[in-house]
C-alpha positions as CSV (number, residue, x, y, z in Angstrom):
1,M,119.6,111.7,85.8
2,S,117.8,111.2,89.1
3,L,115.2,113.7,88.2
4,T,114.3,111.8,85.0
5,L,114.0,108.6,87.0
6,A,111.8,110.4,89.6
7,T,109.6,111.6,86.9
8,L,109.2,108.3,85.1
9,H,108.5,106.8,88.5
10,T,105.9,109.2,89.3
11,E,104.0,109.0,86.0
12,A,103.7,105.1,86.2
13,P,100.2,104.0,87.4
14,V,100.5,102.7,91.0
15,P,98.4,99.3,91.4
16,A,95.7,99.6,93.8
17,L,96.6,98.6,97.5
18,A,94.1,96.9,99.8
19,P,93.0,99.0,102.6
20,R,95.0,96.6,105.1
21,E,98.1,97.1,102.9
22,Q,97.8,100.7,103.0
23,E,97.4,100.8,106.8
24,T,100.5,98.5,107.0
25,L,102.3,100.8,104.8
26,R,101.3,103.8,106.8
27,H,102.8,102.2,110.1
28,I,106.0,101.0,108.6
29,A,106.5,104.5,107.1
30,A,105.9,106.0,110.4
31,G,109.0,104.1,111.7
32,R,107.0,101.2,113.5
33,T,108.5,97.7,113.6
34,Y,106.7,94.8,112.1
35,L,105.8,93.8,115.7
36,Q,104.5,97.2,116.7
37,T,102.5,97.3,113.5
38,A,101.1,93.8,114.1
39,R,100.1,94.7,117.7
40,H,98.4,97.9,116.7
41,M,96.5,96.2,113.9
42,G,95.7,93.2,115.9
43,L,97.6,90.8,113.6
44,S,100.7,88.4,113.8
45,K,104.0,90.0,112.5
46,H,104.0,87.3,109.9
47,T,100.8,88.9,108.5
48,V,102.3,92.1,108.5
49,D,105.4,90.6,106.7
50,A,103.1,89.0,104.0
51,Y,101.2,92.4,103.5
52,L,104.7,94.1,102.9
53,R,105.9,91.3,100.6
54,R,102.7,91.8,98.5
55,I,103.1,95.6,98.4
56,R,106.7,95.2,97.3
57,A,105.8,92.8,94.7
58,K,103.0,95.0,93.4
59,L,105.1,98.1,93.3
60,N,108.4,96.6,92.4
61,I,110.0,98.0,95.5
62,N,112.9,96.4,97.3
63,S,113.7,98.5,100.3
64,T,111.9,100.0,103.3
65,A,113.2,103.5,102.3
66,E,111.5,103.1,99.0
67,L,108.2,102.1,100.7
68,T,108.5,105.1,102.9
69,R,108.9,107.4,100.0
70,L,106.0,105.8,98.4
71,A,103.9,106.4,101.5
72,I,104.8,109.9,101.6
73,S,104.1,110.6,98.0
74,L,100.7,108.8,98.4
75,G,99.8,110.9,101.4
76,L,99.8,108.0,103.9
């Protein structure tokens, strides 16, 4: 059953992420905190949170683990 779900999930088109959303996703997937990501990107942690909320909404993702899995599958 999980194989079927994984197959369906990977076949669905992925909405385009803005470059800063991709960069944010890359940092979070690498295990950085919101604050570490914000400092590295020169942003506030609230902006990082906003980017991640947008990513989750675009991709219908609810957890950081799912975000990380997506980042890996996208090669980020």
